C-alpha positions in Angstrom: -2.6 23.6 12.8 -1.2 20.5 14.5 2.5 20.5 15.5 4.1 17.6 17.3 7.8 16.8 17.4 9.3 13.6 16.0 11.3 11.5 18.4 15.0 12.1 18.0 17.2 9.5 16.4 19.3 9.5 19.5 16.4 8.3 21.6 15.5 5.6 19.2 19.1 4.4 18.9 19.4 4.4 22.7 16.3 2.3 23.2 17.3 -0.1 20.5 20.8 -0.5 22.1 19.1 -1.3 25.4 16.9 -4.0 23.9 19.9 -5.5 22.1 22.0 -5.5 25.3 19.1 -7.3 27.1 19.0 -10.0 24.4 22.8 -10.6 24.3 23.5 -10.7 28.0 27.2 -10.3 28.8 28.3 -9.3 25.2 30.8 -6.5 25.3 29.4 -3.1 24.5 31.6 -2.5 21.5 30.7 -5.8 19.9 27.1 -5.1 20.6 27.2 -1.8 18.8 29.0 -3.3 15.8 26.5 -6.2 15.5 23.6 -3.8 16.1 24.4 -1.8 13.0 24.5 -4.9 10.8 21.7 -7.1 11.9 18.2 -7.0 10.5 16.6 -6.0 13.8 17.9 -4.5 17.1 16.5 -7.6 18.9 17.5 -10.2 16.2 20.9 -11.3 17.4 22.4 -14.5 16.0 21.0 -17.5 17.9 18.7 -15.1 19.8 15.0 -15.6 20.5 13.9 -14.5 17.0 16.5 -16.7 15.3 15.4 -19.7 17.3 11.8 -19.1 16.6 12.5 -18.9 12.8 14.2 -22.3 13.0 10.9 -23.9 14.1 8.7 -22.0 11.6 7.6 -18.9 13.6 8.7 -15.5 12.3 7.5 -12.4 14.3 8.2 -8.8 13.3 7.1 -5.4 14.5 7.5 -2.2 12.5 6.9 1.2 13.9 6.5 4.0 11.3 6.2 7.6 12.5 5.2 10.3 10.0 5.3 14.1 10.2 3.6 15.6 7.2 2.2 18.9 6.1 1.7 21.5 3.4 4.3 24.2 3.0 2.3 25.5 0.1 -1.4 25.4 -1.0 -4.8 26.3 0.4 -4.1 24.1 3.4 -0.6 25.5 4.0 0.7 25.5 7.6 -1.4 22.4 8.3 0.9 19.8 9.8 0.2 16.5 11.6 2.2 13.8 13.5 1.0 10.2 13.6 1.9 6.8 12.2 1.2 3.1 12.5 2.5 0.0 14.2 2.5 -3.2 12.1 2.8 -6.6 13.8 3.6 -9.5 11.6 3.5 -13.2 12.4 4.4 -15.9 9.8 3.9 -19.5 10.6 5.4 -22.4 8.6 3.4 -25.4 9.6 5.8 -27.8 8.0 8.7 -26.6 10.1 6.4 -27.0 13.1 5.9 -30.6 12.1 2.2 -30.1 11.5 1.3 -29.9 7.8 3.5 -30.0 4.7 3.2 -26.8 2.5 0.9 -24.9 4.9 1.7 -21.3 5.8 -0.2 -18.7 7.8 0.3 -14.9 7.6 -1.1 -12.6 10.3 -0.8 -8.8 10.3 -2.1 -6.5 13.0 -2.1 -2.8 12.4 -2.6 0.0 14.9 -2.8 3.6 13.7 -2.0 6.5 16.0 -1.9 10.3 15.9 -3.2 12.5 13.2 -2.8 12.9 9.4 -3.7 15.5 6.8 -5.5 13.2 4.3 -8.8 15.0 4.8 -7.5 18.4 5.7 -6.1 19.0 2.2 -8.1 19.4 -1.0 -6.7 16.5 -3.0 -8.9 13.6 -4.2 -6.3 10.9 -3.7 -5.0 10.5 -0.1 -1.4 11.9 0.2 -0.6 9.5 3.1 -1.5 5.9 2.3 -0.1 4.5 5.6 -2.7 6.5 7.5 -5.5 6.7 5.0 -7.8 4.3 6.9 -8.1 5.9 10.3 -11.4 5.4 12.1 -13.1 8.1 14.1 -11.0 9.4 16.9 -7.2 9.2 17.2 -6.5 5.5 16.4 -7.7 2.5 14.5 -6.8 -1.2 14.5 -7.1 -3.8 11.7 -6.3 -7.5 11.6 -5.6 -9.5 8.4 -5.2 -13.3 8.3 -4.6 -15.4 5.3 -3.7 -19.1 4.9 -1.7 -20.5 2.0 -1.4 -24.1 0.9 1.3 -25.1 -1.5 0.2 -27.9 -3.9 3.5 -29.0 -5.2 6.3 -26.6 -6.5 4.2 -24.6 -8.9 0.7 -24.1 -7.5 -0.5 -22.5 -4.3 -4.0 -21.6 -2.9 -4.6 -18.7 -0.5 -7.7 -17.6 1.3 -8.6 -15.1 4.0 -8.5 -11.4 4.5 -5.7 -9.9 2.4 -3.9 -6.6 3.2 -3.5 -5.1 -0.3 -1.1 -2.4 1.0 1.3 -5.1 2.2 0.9 -7.1 -1.1 1.7 -3.9 -3.0 4.9 -3.4 -1.0 6.4 -6.5 -2.7 6.2 -4.9 -6.2 9.7 -4.5 -7.7 11.1 -1.0 -7.8 8.0 1.0 -6.9 7.2 -0.8 -3.7 4.0 0.2 -1.9 2.0 0.5 1.3 3.2 4.0 2.1 5.6 3.1 4.8 9.0 3.1 3.1 8.7 4.2 -0.6 6.0 6.4 -2.1 3.3 7.9 0.1 0.6 9.1 -2.3 -2.0 6.4 -2.7 -1.8 6.7 -6.5 1.7 5.3 -6.3 1.6 3.4 -3.0 -1.6 1.4 -3.7 -2.2 1.4 -7.5 -5.6 0.3 -8.9 -6.3 -3.5 -8.9 -9.8 -3.3 -10.5 -11.5 -4.8 -7.5 -13.6 -1.9 -6.1 -17.1 -1.1 -5.0 -19.0 2.1 -5.4 -22.0 1.6 -3.1 -24.9 3.9 -2.5 -24.2 3.5 1.1 -21.7 1.6 3.2 -18.9 1.8 0.6 -15.2 1.9 1.1 -13.9 4.6 3.5 -12.2 6.6 0.8 -13.0 9.6 -1.4 -12.6 7.6 -4.6 -12.7 3.9 -5.0 -9.7 2.9 -7.0 -8.7 -0.3 -5.1 -9.7 -1.6 -1.8 -7.1 -1.7 1.0 -8.4 -5.0 2.5 -10.1 -7.8 0.6 -11.7 -11.1 1.5 -11.6 -14.1 -0.8 -9.3 -16.6 -2.4 -6.3 -16.6 -4.8 -4.7 -19.3 -6.8 -1.1 -18.8 -8.0 0.3 -20.9 -10.8 4.0 -20.6 -11.5 4.8 -21.8 -15.0 7.5 -21.0 -17.6 7.6 -18.2 -18.5 4.3 -16.9 -16.9 3.1 -16.5 -13.4 -0.7 -16.6 -13.3 -2.9 -15.4 -10.4 -6.6 -16.0 -10.3 -8.8 -14.5 -7.7 -12.4 -14.6 -6.4 -13.0 -11.7 -4.0 -15.7 -9.7 -2.3 -15.6 -6.4 -4.1 -16.2 -4.4 -1.0 -13.4 -3.2 1.3 -13.0 -5.5 4.3 -12.5 -2.5 6.5 -16.2 -2.8 7.0 -17.0 -5.5 9.6 -20.1 -6.4 7.7 -18.0 -7.7 4.8 -16.4 -10.2 7.2 -19.8 -11.1 8.8 -21.6 -11.5 5.5 -19.1 -12.0 2.6 -20.3 -11.7 -1.0 -23.8 -10.5 -0.1 -23.6 -7.7 -2.6 -21.7 -9.4 -5.4 -18.5 -11.1 -6.5 -15.4 -9.9 -8.2 -13.3 -12.2 -10.3 -9.8 -11.2 -11.6 -6.8 -12.7 -13.3 -3.2 -11.5 -13.8 -0.3 -12.7 -15.8 3.2 -11.7 -14.9 6.0 -12.3 -17.5 9.6 -12.0 -16.2 12.0 -10.8 -18.9 15.7 -9.9 -19.3 17.1 -7.2 -21.5 20.9 -7.3 -21.8 21.0 -9.3 -18.5 18.8 -6.7 -16.7 15.6 -8.2 -15.2 12.1 -6.9 -15.8 8.5 -7.8 -15.3 5.3 -7.2 -17.4 2.0 -7.7 -15.7 -1.4 -7.9 -17.4 -4.5 -7.8 -15.3 -8.3 -8.0 -15.9 -11.2 -8.0 -13.5 -15.0 -8.0 -13.5 -17.5 -7.6 -10.8 -21.3 -8.0 -10.7 -21.7 -5.7 -7.8 -24.1 -2.8 -8.0 -23.0 0.9 -7.6 -24.4 4.3 -8.1 -25.3 4.9 -11.7 -23.0 7.8 -12.4 -25.1 8.9 -15.5 -27.7 9.9 -12.9 -25.4 11.7 -10.5 -26.9 15.1 -11.3 -30.2 13.8 -10.0 -28.8 12.5 -6.7 -29.9 14.3 -3.6 -29.5 13.4 0.1 -31.4 10.2 0.7 -33.6 11.8 3.2 -35.1 14.0 0.4 -35.8 11.1 -2.0 -36.9 8.3 0.4 -33.4 6.7 0.6 -33.3 5.5 -3.0 -30.8 6.1 -5.7 -30.4 4.7 -9.2 -27.8 2.0 -9.4 -26.0 0.1 -12.2 -24.8 -3.5 -12.0 -21.4 -4.6 -13.0 -18.1 -3.1 -14.1 -14.9 -4.3 -15.7 -11.2 -3.3 -15.5 -8.0 -3.9 -17.4 -4.4 -2.8 -16.8 -0.8 -3.2 -17.9 2.2 -2.7 -15.6 6.0 -2.7 -16.3 9.1 -2.8 -14.1 12.4 -2.8 -15.9 15.9 -2.5 -14.3 18.3 -0.1 -15.9 21.1 -0.9 -13.4 21.3 -3.8 -11.0 23.8 -5.4 -8.6 26.0 -8.1 -10.1 25.8 -10.0 -6.8 22.0 -9.6 -6.3 19.8 -8.9 -9.3 17.0 -7.9 -6.9 18.9 -4.8 -5.9 18.8 -2.2 -8.7 16.9 0.7 -10.1 14.9 1.4 -13.2 11.6 2.2 -14.8 8.1 1.4 -13.5 4.8 2.2 -15.2 1.1 1.4 -15.0 -1.8 2.1 -17.4 -5.3 1.1 -16.3 -8.9 1.6 -17.6 -12.4 0.8 -16.5 -15.8 1.2 -18.1 -16.2 4.3 -16.0 -19.6 3.5 -14.5 -20.2 2.7 -11.7 -16.5 3.1 -11.1 -15.7 6.9 -10.8 -12.2 6.6 -12.4 -12.3 6.0 -16.1 -8.5 5.7 -16.5 -5.3 6.3 -14.6 -1.6 6.1 -15.3 1.7 6.4 -13.5 5.3 6.3 -14.5 8.6 6.9 -12.8 12.1 5.8 -11.8 12.8 4.0 -8.5 14.9 1.4 -6.8 18.1 1.1 -4.7 21.1 3.5 -4.5 23.9 1.4 -6.0 26.8 3.4 -4.6 29.1 1.3 -2.5 27.8 1.1 1.1 24.4 2.7 0.3 22.7 -0.3 -1.5 20.0 -0.5 1.2 18.9 3.1 0.5 15.8 3.5 -1.7 14.7 6.4 -3.8 12.0 7.2 -6.4 10.3 9.9 -8.4 7.0 9.3 -10.0 4.2 11.0 -11.9 0.5 10.0 -11.8 -2.8 11.1 -13.2 -6.4 9.9 -12.5 -9.0 10.6 -15.1 -12.3 10.9 -13.3 -15.1 9.6 -15.5 -17.1 12.1 -17.5 -20.5 11.4 -15.9 -19.1 12.3 -12.5 -17.6 15.6 -13.8 -20.6 16.6 -15.8 -23.0 15.7 -12.9 -21.0 17.6 -10.4 -20.8 20.6 -12.7 -24.6 20.6 -13.1 -24.8 20.7 -9.3 -22.4 23.7 -9.2 -19.2 21.8 -8.3 -16.5 22.2 -11.0 -14.1 19.3 -10.9 -11.4 17.7 -13.1 -9.0 14.8 -13.1 -6.1 14.9 -10.6 -2.4 14.5 -11.2 0.8 15.1 -9.4 4.5 14.2 -9.0 6.2 12.7 -5.9 9.8 12.1 -5.0 11.3 10.4 -1.9 14.7 9.2 -0.5 14.8 6.5 2.1 18.1 6.6 4.0 19.0 3.2 5.6 20.8 4.3 8.8 20.9 0.6 9.7 19.0 -2.3 8.1 16.3 -1.8 10.8 16.2 2.1 11.1 15.2 4.2 8.1 14.6 7.9 7.7 12.7 9.1 4.6 12.1 12.5 3.1 9.1 12.9 0.8 7.8 15.7 -1.4 4.6 15.8 -3.4 3.3 18.4 -5.8 -0.4 18.0 -6.7 -2.9 19.7 -9.0 -6.0 18.9 -7.0 -9.3 17.9 -8.7 -10.9 21.1 -7.5 -9.7 23.7 -10.0 -10.6 26.4 -7.6 -7.8 25.3 -5.2 -4.1 26.1 -5.5 -1.5 23.6 -6.5 -0.5 21.7 -3.3 3.0 21.1 -2.0 3.1 18.3 0.6 6.3 17.5 2.5 6.9 14.7 5.0 9.5 13.0 7.2 9.1 9.3 8.1 11.1 7.3 10.7 10.7 3.6 10.5 12.0 1.1 13.1 11.9 -2.6 12.5 12.1 -4.9 15.6 
């Protein structure tokens, strides 16, 4: 059992106030505190260093997310862990710097610290997306860099290493990434169809449903009324340094998505259709019952080439702010299906309600409740059963409330109830507190 206390809000507020006072010099204390509660960052005072950098095309941000999570009920009950991650962002607008029209660079550095319960529980899907990619030991770091070139008003081309968790966080209503909305990977990093089930050296996850980091290129075409995105990507997760050193050596994944914005009675919504195909090889799941440790069979396993994927997603506001249509709450949903071999998940779905609290003064608060289910492909279940391991699909429900103490300081409470894929294990109850500070 791991027990470590969360830092108190008082300490965080005190440190933030000290940073703000340093950046504002001789500002009166009462004015500083008033401004502190309204500005986007404790060190982002009007005409301050960050404001001046933005004017010339450089936008730095640092997020610190602390997580205390454990199981009050289930086979791993009384297992608790404290940890988190630090995200450093740098956005560069080359045009504002006077270098190149339409060129933008996005850099994200992540540093993971502490512990988590992802592999101490019995669930198939990680219950803590923000810390699901820890290396051995107590920390792990990752760097993602992408370059985007605008080709006129409607077309842009991007290339590099993409952080899929950060891209998921931009999804209306549901959000993503595990740092401020849902925590379970099923909801925080939904399937994209680009995955790789390798005999060895695959993604560092217990089930490949979507890679957290991808290398490749994307083309976005904004038309009326459809936004098209076309991608050519390495199907392996770019957590693995070899993917960066030797991209596309084991295959290529190609995907396309079409997003259609809609309005129903003045309430905005989005419908997204996605399809993907990869020629990568993975374990032939029809032969899983014959698989033994490589040392016993000379290191060889039967593989199958290629897989396909399709999905449909919806986000539809039920209520929204009259002043800002982007602030609202409503329905989200996703239904996805693959050929089920070599991908281990045949189908998955999620549905729920999420968005902003529209009560006056609480518009920055976020909340959500969602249900998910992952249907593990039949060859996997049958093969494992033959080997004496009874398994099934996995489903659960999650709810969270994210309280915006200030625009830059957020406290979340999260609760998950999961029926794990091992039917011999109890239903899990997973609770968490998250404290996020944005500098």
